[in-house]
C-alpha positions in Angstrom: 0.0 0.0 0.0 1.1 3.6 -0.7 0.0 6.9 0.6 -0.9 10.2 -1.1 -0.3 13.4 0.8 -1.7 16.4 -1.1 0.3 19.6 -0.4 -0.1 21.8 -3.5 -2.9 24.1 -2.2 -2.4 27.8 -2.1 -3.2 28.0 1.6 -4.8 31.5 1.4 -6.5 31.2 4.8 -3.1 30.8 6.4 -1.2 33.5 4.4 -0.8 35.8 7.5 1.0 32.9 9.3 3.0 31.5 6.4 4.3 34.8 5.0 4.6 33.3 1.6 6.0 29.9 2.8 4.4 26.5 2.5 1.5 26.0 5.0 2.5 22.4 5.4 5.8 23.4 7.0 4.2 25.5 9.7 5.2 24.2 13.1 2.7 22.5 15.3 4.3 22.0 18.7 7.7 22.3 17.2 7.1 20.0 14.2 6.1 20.8 10.6 2.5 19.7 10.1 3.3 17.6 7.1 5.6 15.4 9.3 2.6 14.2 11.3 1.1 12.8 8.1 4.3 11.1 7.1 4.7 9.7 10.6 1.2 8.2 10.5 1.8 6.6 7.1 5.2 5.2 8.2 3.6 4.0 11.5 1.3 1.6 9.7 4.0 0.3 7.5 3.7 2.5 4.4 7.1 3.4 2.8 6.0 4.8 -0.6 4.6 8.3 -0.3 3.3 10.4 -3.2 3.6 14.0 -2.3 1.6 16.4 -4.5 3.2 19.8 -4.6 3.6 22.7 -7.0 6.8 24.4 -8.3 6.5 27.1 -5.7 6.6 24.5 -2.9 10.0 22.9 -3.6 10.8 23.7 0.1 8.5 20.8 1.0 10.6 18.5 -1.2 13.8 19.7 0.3 12.5 19.3 3.9 11.2 15.8 3.4 14.2 14.6 1.5 16.5 15.9 4.3 14.3 15.1 7.4 13.5 11.5 6.4 16.7 10.6 4.6 17.6 7.8 7.1 14.2 6.2 7.0 14.6 4.6 3.5 11.3 6.0 2.4 10.4 6.3 -1.3 9.1 9.8 -1.8 7.6 10.5 -5.2 6.8 14.2 -6.0 3.8 14.8 -8.2 3.1 18.3 -9.5 -0.1 20.2 -9.6 0.8 23.7 -10.6 -2.7 25.1 -10.8 -5.3 25.1 -8.0 -7.6 22.6 -9.6 -8.9 20.9 -6.5 -8.2 17.9 -4.3 -9.8 15.3 -6.6 -7.5 16.6 -9.4 -4.5 16.2 -7.1 -5.3 12.6 -6.3 -6.2 11.8 -9.9 -2.6 12.9 -10.9 -1.3 10.0 -8.8 -3.4 7.4 -10.6 -0.5 5.9 -12.7 1.4 5.2 -9.5 -1.3 3.2 -7.8 0.0 -0.4 -8.0 -2.7 -2.2 -6.1 -6.4 -1.8 -5.2 -6.0 0.1 -2.0 -4.2 3.4 -1.1 -4.2 5.9 1.7 -4.9 9.7 1.5 -3.8 11.9 4.3 -4.3 15.7 4.3 -1.4 17.3 6.2 -3.5 20.1 7.7 -5.5 17.5 9.7 -3.6 16.2 12.7 -4.7 13.5 15.1 -3.5 12.7 18.6 -4.1 9.2 19.7 -3.9 5.9 17.9 -3.3 6.3 14.2 -6.7 6.3 12.4 -5.1 4.6 9.4 -4.4 1.4 11.4 -8.0 0.8 12.0 -9.1 1.8 8.5 -6.7 -0.7 7.0 -8.3 -3.5 9.1 -11.8 -2.5 8.0 -11.1 -2.1 4.3 -9.7 -5.6 4.2 -12.9 -7.0 5.6 -15.5 -4.8 3.8 -13.7 -4.2 0.5 -15.1 -0.6 0.4 -13.5 2.8 0.6 -13.3 4.0 4.2 -13.2 7.5 5.7 -12.4 8.4 9.3 -15.2 9.8 11.4 -14.9 12.0 14.5 -17.4 13.6 16.9 -17.2 17.4 17.1 -18.7 19.2 20.1 -20.8 22.3 19.5 -18.4 24.5 21.5 -15.4 23.3 19.4 -17.1 23.4 15.9 -15.5 26.8 15.0 -12.1 25.2 15.0 -13.0 23.1 11.9 -13.7 24.0 8.3 -17.3 23.8 7.2 -17.1 20.5 5.3 -17.4 16.8 6.1 -20.8 16.9 7.9 -22.5 13.5 7.6 -25.5 11.5 8.4 -24.7 8.0 9.5 -26.3 4.8 10.7 -24.5 2.2 12.9 -23.2 -0.8 11.0 -21.0 -2.7 13.5 -19.3 -1.3 16.7 -17.2 1.6 15.4 -18.2 1.1 11.8 -20.9 3.3 10.2 -22.7 3.4 7.0 -22.6 7.0 5.6 -26.1 8.0 4.5 -25.3 11.6 3.4 -22.3 13.8 3.0 -22.9 17.5 3.1 -21.6 20.1 0.6 -18.5 22.1 1.4 -19.5 25.6 2.5 -17.7 28.8 3.5 -17.1 29.5 7.2 -16.8 27.1 10.0 -18.3 23.7 10.8 -21.9 23.6 12.1 -23.4 21.0 14.3 -26.8 22.2 13.3 -27.8 22.9 16.9 -26.7 19.5 18.2 -24.3 19.2 21.1 -22.3 16.7 19.2 -22.2 16.0 15.5 -20.4 13.5 13.2 -17.8 14.8 10.8 -15.3 13.2 8.4 -11.6 13.6 9.1 -9.1 13.5 6.3 -7.7 10.1 6.7 -8.9 7.7 4.0 -8.3 4.3 2.5 -9.6 4.1 -1.0 -10.0 1.2 -3.3 -9.1 1.8 -7.0 -12.9 2.2 -7.6 -12.4 5.8 -6.6 -10.9 6.5 -10.0 -14.0 5.1 -11.7 -16.1 7.8 -10.0 -13.5 10.4 -10.8 -13.7 9.5 -14.5 -17.5 9.8 -14.3 -17.5 13.3 -12.8 -14.2 14.8 -14.0 -15.7 17.1 -16.6 -18.9 17.9 -14.7 -17.7 20.0 -11.8 -16.4 23.2 -13.4 -12.8 24.5 -13.3 -12.0 23.0 -9.9 -12.3 19.2 -9.5 -13.1 19.0 -5.8 -13.3 15.7 -3.9 -16.7 16.3 -2.3 -18.9 15.6 -5.4 -17.0 12.4 -6.0 -17.4 11.2 -2.4 -21.1 12.2 -2.4 -21.6 10.0 -5.5 -19.9 7.1 -3.7 -22.0 7.7 -0.6 -25.2 7.7 -2.7 -24.3 4.4 -4.2 -23.3 2.8 -0.9 -19.6 2.6 -1.7 -18.1 4.3 1.4 -18.1 3.4 5.1 -16.9 5.5 8.1 -14.9 4.4 11.1 -15.3 6.3 14.3 -12.0 6.9 16.1 -11.2 8.1 19.6 -8.6 10.7 20.3 -8.2 14.4 19.6 -8.5 15.8 16.0 -7.2 19.2 14.9 -8.0 21.1 11.7 -4.9 23.3 11.4 -5.7 24.5 7.9 -7.4 27.6 9.3 -6.1 30.2 11.7 -8.6 29.4 14.5 -7.9 25.6 14.3 -4.2 26.3 14.2 -4.2 28.4 17.3 -6.5 25.9 19.0 -4.0 23.1 18.3 -1.0 25.1 19.5 -2.8 26.0 22.8 -4.4 22.6 23.5 -3.5 20.7 26.6 -4.2 17.4 24.9 -0.6 17.2 23.7 0.5 16.5 27.3 -1.5 13.3 27.6 
């Protein structure tokens, strides 16, 4: 199995913090955020990582090549030089996918606790469906998360849920719709190669930007995706409020 780590985005929401640098190299408790994603992949035995960057983010390539030089990892750098969306970034890696399953980790999502990928790999081997991570977001913490990933689910088996609906991506912050706790996806995925069939189906129907949400929504509608609820602490550090929350959180001490 290999892992895709998309890191080509413009990071406009974080521009005051990055000062023109790569968002993925911002420090979270003294460590560049992209290193958390690499550590999680390596922690479940993945050694081939496809890093999607653009030509203005060569510093990510330099950092990873230096930082992980002793780990015998196979970094492959795939270029997405225009902001064409997350689905486009993943699609550019298609020719490198050598088997039916692969991981996708967004570096601006960080998880403290057991690696979600470990459980996702177990589930995908049993159910043979693409799997996303699910977390529970409390109402008073919703503003720390971007407004995407809201789901309606039904229990399937213990920590495994059937996803009934995936909400559209919207501006602003996540909403629990008045609930004290709401389910939300978290950007750790294991996909089967079936994902690319859905991408081919929708690729020319979503406008200039090929975002992942319409693809995942189509998979959800056809019952092709499950969710696994994980325990631990999740941070969305791709927005200023989420970044500051992660930096000030006491959960790192546990």
